[in-house]
BAKE-279005 format. One line per 10 residues: number of its first residue (from 1); their letters; for each residue x, y, z of N, C-alpha, C. Coordinates in steps of 0.02 Angstrom, whole numbers, plus 50000, padded with zeros to 5 digits. Last residue first. Layout:
// residues N
NUM> a> X:Y:Z:X:Y:Z:X:Y:Z | ...
This chain:
// residues 431
431> xxxxxxxxxx> 56739:54469:53211:56680:54478:53168:56687:54490:53100 | 56840:54401:53286:56796:54344:53248:56723:54400:53216 | 57017:54428:53258:56950:54475:53257:56884:54411:53219 | 57087:54302:53347:57085:54338:53297:57022:54393:53314 | 57123:54348:53526:57088:54281:53491:57105:54341:53413 | 57142:54433:53648:57203:54392:53604:57198:54350:53542 | 57027:54436:53693:57046:54465:53673:57115:54475:53638 | 56961:54315:53722:56942:54365:53679:56984:54416:53652 | 57024:54292:53874:57046:54262:53809:57015:54263:53735 | 57026:54352:53980:57039:54390:53931:57055:54364:53861
421> xxxxxxxxxx> 56914:54313:54134:56936:54296:54046:56969:54355:54006 | 56953:54323:54273:56910:54361:54236:56946:54369:54165 | 56991:54155:54329:56996:54230:54331:56963:54257:54272 | 56960:54021:54314:56989:54044:54394:56994:54117:54370 | 56780:54011:54273:56826:54015:54263:56883:54014:54321 | 56655:53976:54365:56665:53931:54325:56763:53954:54264 | 56617:54104:54439:56674:54038:54476:56693:53992:54417 | 56652:54242:54369:56613:54211:54354:56658:54132:54394 | 56612:54426:54441:56677:54352:54456:56636:54278:54436 | 56632:54566:54369:56589:54501:54377:56647:54449:54386
411> xxxxxxxxxx> 56651:54706:54462:56678:54642:54403:56656:54590:54414 | 56484:54763:54519:56562:54767:54532:56584:54694:54468 | 56355:54783:54514:56392:54820:54478:56471:54803:54461 | 56265:54710:54598:56293:54750:54626:56368:54790:54585 | 56220:54588:54505:56160:54669:54542:56214:54724:54562 | 56308:54537:54495:56272:54529:54422:56216:54592:54431 | 56370:54491:54596:56396:54540:54557:56364:54560:54486 | 56328:54379:54648:56313:54429:54647:56322:54499:54639 | 56267:54235:54512:56322:54265:54581:56293:54351:54559 | 56132:54164:54586:56175:54207:54544:56218:54219:54561
401> xxxxxxxxxx> 55966:54066:54601:56030:54109:54634:56060:54139:54563 | 55826:54018:54675:55861:54062:54620:55910:54077:54617 | 55781:53873:54770:55788:53949:54738:55826:53957:54672 | 55635:53811:54833:55676:53808:54753:55689:53873:54783 | 55582:53684:54971:55581:53765:54944:55652:53754:54891 | 55458:53598:55033:55520:53596:55025:55511:53660:54987 | 55374:53483:55142:55390:53539:55154:55452:53566:55114 | 55254:53357:55129:55296:53381:55171:55287:53462:55124 | 55139:53295:55094:55178:53254:55069:55242:53285:55121 | 55036:53378:55071:55018:53341:55129:55063:53278:55118
391> xxxxxxxxxx> 55134:53563:55016:55066:53503:55026:55079:53447:55100 | 55241:53673:54998:55204:53644:55087:55121:53596:55046 | 55357:53774:54969:55295:53746:54948:55277:53696:55008 | 55432:53936:54919:55413:53888:54994:55364:53838:54960 | 55530:54016:54839:55460:53989:54837:55458:53929:54872 | 55656:54163:54807:55627:54093:54844:55566:54064:54839 | 55774:54231:54731:55708:54223:54716:55703:54136:54775 | 55936:54262:54731:55870:54307:54716:55805:54297:54695 | 56053:54236:54851:55969:54197:54826:55940:54260:54807 | 56208:54213:54771:56139:54276:54798:56084:54239:54792
381> xxxxxxxxxx> 56328:54112:54805:56303:54157:54760:56256:54176:54794 | 56506:54089:54832:56442:54102:54868:56389:54164:54803 | 56591:53935:54783:56574:54007:54770:56494:54029:54786 | 56689:53795:54774:56633:53833:54808:56649:53917:54788 | 56779:53710:54716:56797:53745:54751:56745:53783:54796 | 56695:53678:54597:56722:53611:54652:56750:53646:54719 | 56615:53723:54501:56618:53753:54544:56650:53702:54608 | 56530:53651:54396:56592:53672:54397:56624:53731:54452 | 56397:53569:54435:56396:53679:54423:56470:53707:54400 | 56466:53483:54460:56411:53490:54402:56404:53539:54390
371> xxxxxxxxxx> 56531:53495:54578:56550:53482:54512:56526:53481:54456 | 56504:53609:54695:56480:53564:54657:56524:53575:54601 | 56454:53707:54850:56505:53669:54817:56481:53611:54759 | 56407:53853:54877:56377:53789:54827:56455:53763:54808 | 56314:53968:54996:56386:53936:54990:56378:53875:54927 | 56212:54113:54986:56244:54033:55001:56283:53996:54965 | 56154:54241:55064:56218:54211:55020:56223:54162:55042 | 55992:54310:55034:56067:54302:55060:56098:54271:55003 | 55911:54386:54942:55961:54426:54959:56000:54407:55001 | 55748:54300:54997:55793:54325:54934:55857:54371:54976
361> xxxxxxxxxx> 55782:54153:55112:55751:54219:55115:55769:54251:55053 | 55734:54024:55226:55775:54056:55166:55746:54106:55140 | 55770:54074:55388:55716:54066:55350:55743:54077:55271 | 55906:54002:55480:55870:54073:55446:55816:54018:55400 | 55980:53897:55514:55929:53903:55538:55893:53948:55506 | 56099:53865:55420:56106:53908:55484:56039:53912:55544 | 56053:53807:55313:56068:53765:55376:56110:53795:55442 | 55879:53859:55296:55944:53853:55305:55979:53824:55334 | 55722:53788:55301:55771:53830:55316:55853:53821:55297 | 55634:53707:55232:55626:53790:55232:55670:53822:55263
351> xxxxxxxxxx> 55733:53579:55134:55705:53605:55197:55671:53702:55200 | 55783:53551:55025:55730:53489:55060:55705:53531:55116 | 55808:53651:54873:55832:53625:54944:55761:53597:54989 | 55856:53669:54699:55802:53628:54757:55835:53623:54826 | 55905:53783:54627:55943:53755:54657:55882:53735:54715 | 55917:53882:54458:55854:53845:54522:55913:53788:54551 | 56009:54024:54390:55978:53926:54387:55924:53911:54448 | 56042:54145:54335:56032:54131:54352:55988:54054:54361 | 56126:54197:54206:56157:54162:54237:56136:54144:54330 | 56038:54273:54116:56101:54221:54115:56122:54167:54148
341> xxxxxxxxxx> 55988:54364:54201:55925:54308:54142:55970:54255:54137 | 56067:54438:54256:56049:54410:54269:55996:54347:54244 | 56136:54494:54131:56170:54460:54169:56133:54412:54207 | 56031:54572:54114:56041:54520:54063:56076:54472:54079 | 56046:54671:54217:56011:54642:54203:56001:54597:54147 | 56187:54715:54190:56164:54668:54248:56095:54630:54232 | 56157:54785:54069:56204:54728:54075:56187:54694:54128 | 56090:54890:54122:56058:54837:54056:56119:54772:54069 | 56176:54933:54226:56117:54905:54247:56077:54870:54185 | 56271:55008:54137:56301:54953:54170:56225:54927:54202
331> xxxxxxxxxx> 56178:55092:54058:56199:55062:54041:56231:54977:54084 | 56149:55159:54165:56104:55139:54120:56140:55089:54102 | 56242:55239:54216:56248:55205:54269:56170:55140:54232 | 56269:55332:54110:56313:55302:54129:56265:55248:54154 | 56131:55411:54118:56150:55344:54055:56214:55289:54084 | 56094:55507:54200:56098:55430:54226:56115:55375:54148 | 56096:55621:54167:56139:55619:54230:56152:55517:54239 | 56021:55640:54036:56091:55610:54030:56131:55590:54083 | 55861:55564:54007:55906:55612:54077:55983:55591:54070 | 55771:55472:53961:55777:55537:53908:55836:55601:53977
321> xxxxxxxxxx> 55707:55367:54023:55680:55421:54053:55712:55503:54031 | 55770:55261:53996:55697:55289:53972:55663:55341:53994 | 55874:55262:53849:55882:55297:53919:55799:55312:53935 | 55853:55129:53745:55869:55199:53736:55851:55231:53820 | 56003:55018:53696:55956:55025:53710:55947:55100:53731 | 56081:54880:53613:56068:54944:53634:55998:54968:53657 | 56200:54755:53615:56138:54758:53638:56142:54856:53632 | 56306:54621:53511:56301:54695:53554:56221:54712:53557 | 56438:54552:53495:56384:54530:53490:56359:54611:53522 | 56568:54563:53453:56547:54580:53415:56452:54569:53409
311> xxxxxxxxxx> 56640:54443:53537:56652:54521:53514:56620:54513:53453 | 56588:54360:53660:56620:54337:53590:56614:54435:53582 | 56621:54392:53827:56567:54366:53788:56608:54381:53721 | 56673:54438:53930:56673:54350:53947:56640:54317:53882 | 56665:54570:53942:56721:54535:53929:56732:54463:53926 | 56530:54663:53944:56562:54594:53961:56617:54550:53932 | 56540:54844:53948:56538:54775:53896:56580:54734:53945 | 56442:54972:53911:56449:54941:53987:56484:54847:53917 | 56425:55140:53860:56414:55096:53850:56457:55066:53915 | 56318:55291:53821:56377:55259:53857:56370:55193:53863
301> xxxxxxxxxx> 56288:55423:53741:56276:55389:53758:56340:55350:53785 | 56179:55552:53680:56236:55551:53715:56227:55486:53735 | 56162:55671:53530:56151:55618:53577:56197:55582:53608 | 56116:55849:53551:56138:55783:53526:56140:55743:53556 | 56021:55941:53608:55997:55902:53513:56052:55848:53511 | 56054:56003:53722:56057:56029:53641:56037:55990:53588 | 56005:55883:53809:55956:55949:53785:55986:56009:53739 | 56049:55738:53706:56051:55783:53774:56015:55848:53753 | 55938:55559:53724:55954:55631:53678:55946:55686:53726 | 56040:55449:53736:55985:55488:53765:56003:55536:53718
291> xxxxxxxxxx> 56094:55262:53741:56088:55323:53721:56034:55372:53752 | 56176:55125:53797:56123:55165:53799:56134:55220:53765 | 56255:54952:53750:56258:55056:53732:56181:55064:53747 | 56338:54842:53780:56294:54874:53804:56282:54945:53801 | 56451:54680:53716:56422:54751:53710:56357:54799:53731 | 56414:54566:53709:56490:54600:53736:56501:54656:53746 | 56272:54488:53796:56320:54516:53757:56373:54554:53786 | 56180:54323:53842:56233:54360:53855:56273:54419:53796 | 56086:54242:53772:56067:54305:53818:56130:54355:53858 | 56167:54135:53719:56154:54215:53687:56101:54240:53712
281> xxxxxxxxxx> 56214:54057:53849:56266:54122:53820:56226:54161:53770 | 56130:54024:53964:56131:54001:53893:56184:54083:53878 | 56121:53845:54071:56182:53944:54077:56192:53953:53984 | 56028:53764:54164:56070:53785:54116:56067:53858:54075 | 56019:53643:54272:56052:53709:54270:56063:53714:54207 | 55928:53508:54351:55983:53540:54281:55992:53628:54279 | 55882:53352:54403:55905:53443:54410:55962:53450:54346 | 55772:53223:54465:55818:53235:54417:55816:53314:54457 | 55675:53096:54493:55737:53138:54557:55766:53160:54486 | 55529:53102:54432:55576:53047:54460:55641:53100:54460
271> xxxxxxxxxx> 55427:53170:54398:55426:53099:54406:55466:53056:54449 | 55404:53319:54496:55432:53275:54457:55418:53202:54433 | 55328:53320:54633:55339:53406:54588:55343:53365:54510 | 55302:53255:54696:55240:53248:54635:55261:53312:54594 | 55355:53222:54807:55286:53268:54826:55269:53273:54754 | 55461:53172:54769:55405:53134:54805:55345:53153:54825 | 55525:53270:54701:55503:53211:54666:55442:53160:54701 | 55591:53333:54793:55518:53377:54792:55473:53316:54721 | 55680:53220:54845:55613:53243:54903:55555:53288:54868 | 55735:53245:54752:55716:53171:54758:55662:53190:54792
261> xxxxxxxxxx> 55794:53382:54763:55763:53338:54701:55736:53269:54684 | 55860:53355:54888:55810:53376:54858:55774:53366:54828 | 55950:53253:54845:55932:53233:54884:55858:53252:54881 | 56041:53354:54746:55998:53270:54714:55962:53265:54783 | 56100:53452:54828:56035:53474:54778:56018:53393:54738 | 56174:53361:54926:56113:53392:54920:56082:53406:54885 | 56277:53323:54811:56242:53275:54866:56147:53305:54875 | 56334:53453:54775:56293:53408:54723:56252:53354:54764 | 56301:53550:54919:56344:53521:54881:56296:53470:54825 | 56309:53708:55025:56237:53684:54980:56293:53604:54917
251> xxxxxxxxxx> 56318:53790:55171:56359:53776:55102:56301:53704:55083 | 56254:53957:55233:56245:53880:55227:56295:53868:55156 | 56254:54085:55214:56188:54052:55262:56200:53964:55268 | 56415:54179:55235:56333:54144:55198:56307:54099:55246 | 56416:54375:55274:56398:54295:55274:56379:54235:55243 | 56497:54476:55165:56440:54448:55194:56447:54376:55209 | 56459:54534:54998:56510:54528:55031:56452:54500:55111 | 56375:54609:54873:56438:54540:54865:56476:54493:54950 | 56237:54657:54930:56281:54646:54926:56328:54583:54907 | 56095:54732:54830:56127:54692:54835:56200:54678:54865
241> xxxxxxxxxx> 56009:54885:54869:56070:54847:54830:56058:54801:54849 | 55857:54958:54859:55901:54967:54908:55942:54893:54857 | 55678:55001:54910:55729:55013:54877:55799:55007:54886 | 55537:54955:54957:55589:54959:54970:55628:54967:54897 | 55375:54962:55004:55405:54972:54946:55475:54997:54982 | 55295:54865:55127:55316:54907:55093:55365:54901:55047 | 55224:54756:55173:55207:54801:55120:55208:54835:55092 | 55299:54677:55272:55256:54722:55310:55206:54764:55250 | 55409:54608:55212:55352:54572:55233:55301:54604:55265 | 55422:54734:55066:55458:54685:55118:55399:54653:55158
231> xxxxxxxxxx> 55483:54742:54893:55441:54761:54940:55465:54705:55030 | 55584:54835:54759:55550:54802:54794:55502:54782:54844 | 55694:54894:54669:55655:54928:54697:55596:54842:54712 | 55866:54909:54636:55806:54851:54643:55765:54899:54686 | 55967:55026:54554:55947:55008:54608:55893:54956:54591 | 56041:55111:54478:56041:55036:54455:56024:55019:54543 | 55993:55228:54438:56000:55219:54479:56050:55150:54515 | 55875:55172:54330:55939:55212:54300:55978:55237:54339 | 55806:55073:54403:55844:55063:54349:55911:55110:54362 | 55721:55188:54467:55777:55138:54508:55835:55121:54452
221> xxxxxxxxxx> 55643:55249:54398:55679:55272:54422:55746:55240:54475 | 55577:55136:54327:55612:55161:54274:55673:55201:54326 | 55493:55084:54439:55576:55037:54419:55609:55082:54359 | 55416:55213:54472:55462:55170:54513:55515:55136:54488 | 55331:55159:54331:55382:55215:54353:55426:55217:54405 | 55286:55039:54347:55340:55070:54312:55387:55118:54321 | 55205:55087:54469:55255:55050:54492:55294:55024:54422 | 55105:55157:54419:55152:55188:54457:55222:55151:54466 | 55079:55159:54228:55084:55119:54288:55136:55152:54345 | 55026:55308:54148:55077:55266:54162:55081:55219:54226
211> xxxxxxxxxx> 54955:55394:54124:54948:55333:54125:54961:55289:54112 | 55065:55521:54094:55001:55509:54087:54962:55429:54071 | 55217:55492:54175:55185:55490:54111:55122:55492:54118 | 55323:55576:54293:55258:55523:54270:55221:55540:54235 | 55485:55644:54255:55404:55647:54242:55367:55588:54228 | 55633:55709:54293:55582:55664:54283:55508:55671:54300 | 55756:55789:54269:55701:55804:54241:55671:55734:54255 | 55900:55790:54311:55881:55838:54287:55802:55840:54273 | 55891:55692:54473:55891:55687:54413:55879:55756:54370 | 56042:55696:54599:55960:55692:54563:55975:55693:54476
201> xxxxxxxxxx> 56124:55546:54636:56129:55583:54614:56049:55605:54583 | 56159:55475:54820:56112:55495:54744:56116:55533:54699 | 56231:55443:54919:56288:55435:54886:56231:55437:54811 | 56173:55519:55027:56213:55545:55000:56269:55529:54945 | 56086:55422:55053:56065:55470:55020:56118:55517:54999 | 56136:55238:55057:56148:55310:55105:56126:55370:55038 | 55976:55144:55043:56064:55175:55020:56071:55228:55037 | 55871:55092:55075:55914:55046:55101:55986:55080:55078 | 55693:55151:55110:55777:55158:55062:55814:55157:55090 | 55533:55096:55134:55623:55101:55159:55670:55122:55101
191> xxxxxxxxxx> 55378:55163:55146:55435:55159:55112:55500:55155:55150 | 55217:55151:55144:55271:55188:55169:55335:55170:55135 | 55084:55240:55029:55115:55172:55055:55179:55213:55093 | 54990:55334:55016:54980:55281:55068:54999:55223:55079 | 54990:55416:54892:54961:55352:54870:54961:55312:54934 | 55074:55521:54963:55009:55508:54920:54981:55478:54909 | 55194:55417:54979:55148:55468:55035:55090:55454:55007 | 55220:55396:54857:55227:55345:54877:55193:55378:54944 | 55288:55543:54815:55239:55500:54779:55192:55465:54822 | 55369:55547:54902:55331:55600:54894:55279:55553:54848
181> xxxxxxxxxx> 55473:55447:54881:55439:55463:54975:55366:55515:54948 | 55512:55455:54730:55476:55404:54788:55451:55405:54840 | 55608:55590:54768:55545:55566:54717:55503:55525:54730 | 55675:55546:54846:55635:55602:54855:55566:55605:54819 | 55728:55451:54805:55739:55418:54880:55681:55484:54886 | 55810:55501:54680:55745:55442:54698:55703:55433:54751 | 55801:55689:54693:55809:55610:54699:55788:55560:54704 | 55779:55820:54595:55763:55777:54650:55782:55710:54650 | 55769:55902:54489:55831:55910:54539:55836:55885:54605 | 55607:55905:54469:55680:55943:54445:55709:55948:54486
171> xxxxxxxxxx> 55459:55792:54423:55519:55817:54463:55563:55861:54429 | 55271:55799:54415:55336:55793:54398:55381:55811:54424 | 55129:55776:54448:55190:55717:54439:55250:55732:54408 | 55047:55863:54405:55091:55896:54466:55142:55826:54476 | 54954:55836:54307:55033:55871:54285:55073:55874:54366 | 54865:55693:54306:54891:55760:54349:54950:55773:54331 | 54790:55549:54289:54821:55611:54245:54822:55681:54286 | 54825:55423:54406:54771:55484:54368:54815:55550:54355 | 54933:55301:54334:54909:55355:54369:54849:55384:54344 | 54865:55143:54357:54899:55171:54311:54873:55247:54331
161> xxxxxxxxxx> 54913:54976:54419:54858:55034:54418:54915:55095:54408 | 54965:54870:54448:54924:54870:54392:54878:54938:54377 | 55090:54927:54516:55104:54884:54462:55026:54879:54416 | 55019:54946:54631:55066:54992:54606:55072:54967:54534 | 54966:54814:54681:54916:54892:54651:54964:54939:54606 | 55053:54754:54732:55053:54752:54649:54984:54804:54628 | 55092:54781:54868:55115:54831:54817:55075:54806:54747 | 54999:54717:54928:54965:54757:54908:55003:54812:54851 | 55041:54546:54886:55061:54594:54920:55043:54652:54901 | 54905:54433:54854:54946:54463:54841:54987:54500:54897
151> xxxxxxxxxx> 54844:54256:54842:54852:54335:54864:54921:54357:54844 | 54714:54165:54800:54797:54195:54768:54785:54281:54781 | 54652:54028:54827:54655:54075:54869:54731:54111:54822 | 54547:53890:54783:54609:53912:54752:54611:53984:54798 | 54430:53766:54862:54452:53859:54830:54532:53861:54837 | 54344:53627:54837:54389:53676:54856:54393:53740:54847 | 54249:53484:54877:54252:53553:54865:54295:53583:54886 | 54314:53319:54829:54261:53366:54861:54270:53434:54820 | 54348:53216:54757:54386:53212:54811:54335:53266:54862 | 54308:53233:54625:54255:53174:54653:54294:53173:54745
141> xxxxxxxxxx> 54293:53409:54608:54324:53345:54590:54300:53291:54641 | 54285:53575:54613:54273:53513:54595:54297:53469:54592 | 54330:53749:54649:54385:53679:54612:54334:53648:54639 | 54356:53925:54641:54322:53870:54653:54331:53811:54622 | 54476:54051:54642:54469:54002:54591:54450:53916:54654 | 54521:54224:54654:54468:54160:54702:54461:54108:54649 | 54631:54331:54691:54577:54275:54652:54576:54229:54701 | 54656:54408:54818:54643:54444:54741:54606:54391:54713 | 54700:54437:54981:54653:54403:54928:54621:54422:54877 | 54834:54554:55045:54758:54532:54998:54740:54478:54966
131> xxxxxxxxxx> 54964:54564:55120:54927:54590:55073:54849:54577:55094 | 55100:54500:55187:55044:54544:55198:55025:54585:55144 | 55255:54385:55242:55204:54412:55176:55141:54473:55202 | 55314:54334:55326:55344:54329:55258:55300:54365:55222 | 55358:54317:55483:55311:54328:55444:55343:54337:55375 | 55408:54175:55575:55420:54228:55549:55363:54267:55507 | 55381:54058:55668:55379:54118:55689:55381:54203:55657 | 55351:53953:55525:55368:53970:55577:55337:54027:55627 | 55278:54086:55404:55283:54010:55438:55344:54015:55474 | 55104:54172:55403:55194:54173:55427:55217:54086:55411
121> xxxxxxxxxx> 55033:54283:55316:55066:54234:55300:55154:54228:55354 | 54900:54390:55278:54946:54378:55312:54970:54298:55313 | 54760:54487:55193:54789:54412:55220:54868:54444:55237 | 54586:54540:55182:54674:54560:55202:54700:54495:55232 | 54507:54531:55053:54516:54508:55115:54586:54503:55125 | 54430:54542:54928:54501:54581:54940:54508:54578:55007 | 54304:54511:54875:54317:54519:54942:54373:54547:54966 | 54317:54426:54759:54321:54514:54754:54311:54541:54818 | 54230:54280:54798:54254:54323:54746:54260:54408:54776 | 54265:54252:54971:54211:54249:54917:54231:54298:54847
111> xxxxxxxxxx> 54314:54229:55087:54351:54175:55024:54300:54191:54952 | 54245:54288:55188:54301:54282:55182:54340:54276:55128 | 54105:54226:55184:54116:54285:55164:54205:54307:55165 | 54141:54082:55204:54132:54079:55155:54127:54171:55132 | 54192:54109:55352:54234:54086:55298:54200:54104:55237 | 54064:54122:55400:54117:54181:55416:54170:54160:55353 | 53976:54022:55378:53959:54098:55331:54023:54145:55331 | 54005:53872:55337:54057:53917:55391:54046:53986:55346 | 53919:53788:55249:53942:53769:55307:53975:53830:55361 | 53910:53874:55138:53860:53866:55169:53874:53842:55245
101> xxxxxxxxxx> 54004:53746:55040:53975:53814:55033:53941:53805:55098 | 54163:53697:55131:54102:53663:55089:54026:53723:55110 | 54328:53672:55067:54275:53705:55069:54207:53676:55054 | 54507:53665:55087:54455:53620:55049:54384:53658:55107 | 54619:53793:55002:54568:53763:55079:54528:53712:55065 | 54775:53843:54938:54698:53793:54916:54667:53771:54976 | 54848:53973:54933:54828:53921:54965:54776:53884:54931 | 54997:54064:54867:54932:54028:54838:54912:53987:54883 | 55074:54237:54866:55054:54168:54901:54986:54147:54866 | 55197:54359:54804:55115:54306:54800:55122:54260:54850
91> xxxxxxxxxx> 55247:54497:54788:55257:54444:54798:55194:54418:54829 | 55327:54654:54701:55252:54618:54734:55268:54525:54745 | 55421:54694:54610:55382:54753:54668:55349:54718:54720 | 55583:54608:54608:55501:54619:54584:55456:54655:54649 | 55683:54554:54648:55675:54602:54608:55631:54607:54579 | 55674:54456:54759:55719:54530:54775:55728:54572:54709 | 55539:54397:54794:55607:54408:54750:55616:54464:54770 | 55443:54228:54856:55467:54305:54855:55528:54304:54837 | 55307:54151:54854:55349:54144:54811:55376:54242:54819 | 55222:53998:54919:55228:54073:54930:55304:54078:54883
81> xxxxxxxxxx> 55082:53873:54938:55162:53901:54884:55155:53986:54903 | 55023:53762:55001:55045:53806:54999:55092:53814:54966 | 54874:53637:55038:54928:53659:55014:54947:53708:55003 | 54764:53659:55128:54774:53594:55105:54860:53582:55074 | 54765:53747:55279:54757:53735:55205:54765:53664:55192 | 54663:53845:55396:54708:53785:55384:54704:53776:55302 | 54661:54002:55460:54628:53965:55382:54678:53893:55372 | 54636:54106:55568:54676:54072:55535:54660:54035:55499 | 54581:54285:55538:54562:54222:55556:54613:54166:55526 | 54630:54412:55481:54636:54410:55575:54628:54315:55591
71> xxxxxxxxxx> 54591:54383:55363:54535:54444:55395:54564:54431:55454 | 54668:54252:55334:54622:54278:55307:54593:54335:55358 | 54828:54196:55362:54777:54224:55394:54742:54269:55343 | 54923:54050:55405:54882:54059:55342:54840:54101:55379 | 55054:54008:55471:54969:54012:55499:54973:54072:55420 | 55168:53856:55503:55114:53899:55454:55055:53927:55478 | 55293:53730:55559:55225:53763:55567:55199:53827:55497 | 55423:53720:55570:55386:53695:55518:55313:53701:55525 | 55436:53783:55693:55502:53805:55652:55454:53771:55579 | 55335:53828:55826:55373:53780:55806:55400:53792:55710
61> xxxxxxxxxx> 55315:54001:55877:55288:53964:55822:55348:53903:55827 | 55343:54103:55964:55363:54042:55973:55309:53976:55935 | 55260:54183:55932:55368:54210:55925:55394:54136:55949 | 55134:54211:55882:55177:54165:55851:55256:54170:55864 | 55109:54349:55974:55044:54284:55976:55104:54216:55941 | 55212:54430:55920:55224:54415:55993:55171:54363:56006 | 55136:54475:55792:55212:54442:55810:55229:54396:55874 | 55037:54505:55831:55032:54452:55795:55097:54424:55794 | 55052:54631:55892:55030:54595:55922:55031:54535:55891 | 55145:54713:55791:55174:54699:55853:55133:54625:55894
51> xxxxxxxxxx> 55032:54734:55715:55075:54686:55681:55102:54675:55750 | 54930:54814:55791:54907:54727:55773:54974:54705:55737 | 55024:54907:55783:55017:54897:55858:54977:54826:55851 | 55029:54957:55670:55096:54918:55705:55081:54899:55737 | 54889:54987:55637:54941:54946:55583:55004:54908:55647 | 54876:55102:55720:54855:55049:55700:54874:54976:55683 | 54992:55177:55660:54966:55154:55722:54946:55104:55749 | 54949:55215:55500:54997:55157:55532:55024:55146:55609 | 54802:55199:55427:54840:55214:55500:54882:55189:55527 | 54832:55248:55260:54824:55204:55313:54855:55211:55373
41> xxxxxxxxxx> 54795:55390:55200:54826:55341:55210:54810:55297:55249 | 54675:55437:55081:54653:55427:55138:54725:55390:55149 | 54618:55547:54931:54684:55473:54950:54675:55477:55047 | 54487:55573:54828:54547:55598:54899:54560:55538:54940 | 54479:55648:54701:54485:55598:54737:54514:55614:54765 | 54330:55765:54651:54391:55743:54670:54400:55668:54717 | 54183:55741:54646:54218:55709:54580:54301:55711:54596 | 54145:55885:54714:54124:55851:54685:54158:55802:54636 | 54275:55973:54799:54231:55974:54744:54202:55924:54725 | 54316:56055:54957:54312:55994:54915:54250:55993:54857
31> xxxxxxxxxx> 54365:56147:55078:54314:56147:55023:54337:56109:54953 | 54440:56151:55188:54376:56160:55208:54340:56160:55148 | 54599:56155:55132:54539:56081:55153:54493:56097:55186 | 54608:56211:55005:54582:56235:55064:54554:56181:55071 | 54637:56204:54859:54679:56218:54908:54664:56261:54991 | 54552:56175:54765:54539:56247:54809:54608:56264:54853 | 54598:56049:54709:54575:56103:54660:54586:56180:54715 | 54737:55988:54809:54658:55976:54798:54625:56034:54758 | 54817:55833:54829:54795:55915:54798:54755:55921:54780 | 54871:55745:54981:54816:55761:54939:54858:55822:54914
21> xxxxxxxxxx> 54940:55741:55099:54958:55683:55047:54916:55683:54982 | 54898:55827:55192:54969:55822:55173:54986:55777:55103 | 54763:55772:55225:54778:55870:55190:54840:55844:55166 | 54785:55694:55307:54729:55663:55244:54772:55733:55202 | 54844:55736:55407:54857:55689:55385:54854:55688:55339 | 54748:55851:55459:54810:55861:55412:54862:55806:55393 | 54677:55764:55520:54648:55807:55473:54692:55803:55429 | 54676:55737:55680:54709:55709:55602:54687:55723:55520 | 54564:55763:55763:54621:55813:55751:54670:55784:55675 | 54474:55688:55738:54455:55738:55668:54535:55788:55669
11> xxxxxxxxxx> 54466:55516:55740:54511:55585:55768:54499:55634:55732 | 54449:55402:55706:54402:55428:55743:54433:55470:55792 | 54491:55396:55557:54521:55395:55628:54504:55386:55687 | 54385:55427:55471:54438:55370:55440:54494:55342:55508 | 54282:55490:55537:54261:55428:55504:54308:55378:55498 | 54362:55627:55544:54344:55576:55618:54299:55501:55592 | 54430:55647:55409:54471:55645:55463:54436:55594:55532 | 54317:55709:55369:54343:55634:55346:54405:55602:55382 | 54304:55796:55461:54251:55746:55471:54273:55685:55428 | 54410:55865:55403:54408:55837:55488:54343:55784:55494
1> x> 54393:55900:55274:54433:55863:55291:54421:55816:55373
């Protein structure tokens, strides 16, 4: 372990940092068998110092500038698209660069297939993503040669990678935070947990199944406690829950939305200025039931309801963890996920920045005043996803928004109804 630490960090005294996240057959740091897989935690001190230096370097960057970095080198792009979300484990950004093979050997090496070159992205002075180059697509046309570079935060590895068969990946009496911290530390990831730990319920039993992707397991854990698992700009895994309270970053009106649609049409995103939002009633159900097999063999179930949906529309799920302690929360969470699908809609905006000057980002609240959306008095929606786009025509952004109560578990406020509807309670039995 000392020799490994010397090679990894240049300091053999840090062997215990490697030993702490590995479970070796011998139980002895001086005895490692051939074929064992040793996880090397990233050097967080060096990463922190490098990150601080980059932030300082771009602190005064113009708001409408960008910095696309590959291997620490700034690379100019002809187009750029970044998608960030509050409810996915990884973010992605795609850049197209002009490329002349052999002209710049250093660039050739950085953008070669399967190089997995470290990448980061700044919009203005704000770091928005840290990860690596995964997919490379050379492209030829009558305009010349280019490469399309698809980068992802390294948390995509958790989604793609399946566990090494190891029966030590099981827990009893632990919370989401305790389980995730132990697992992610072994895998070399940092974690941020934004929920007070005293509000967490421990699991009776939780197991990472053989060949199950790590990300799927983390999402199962989070879902059973009505949490979101996502990532931040540094590549850390984040457990959180959005809030329905707090200040709005600004107000958008029908004329703002149509003006932004016109700007996107000018960029070639549409043949003519247009915008629509579709609300799909068939994606909603009146009753959400979650069932679970109890330790004594009896079936345990819990229900959550959506009283703004016709009685008789029902959906049933099995509890993923087969954990009785999470059944009640699971029912509410299944309802929340379905509400997000049904009540999300896109909103084009003409700038990368919100009216208050902040970069548009998932988790913000924005006020929309719209007769078209049946919210003439205004309503604060949650931004659940952002997509920033840059090309030769300019810069635009598209938001995906929904009522914040879709995620928080609070009684759903639907702005198109004056009050929570009880119209079906008094109607005749439609079933």
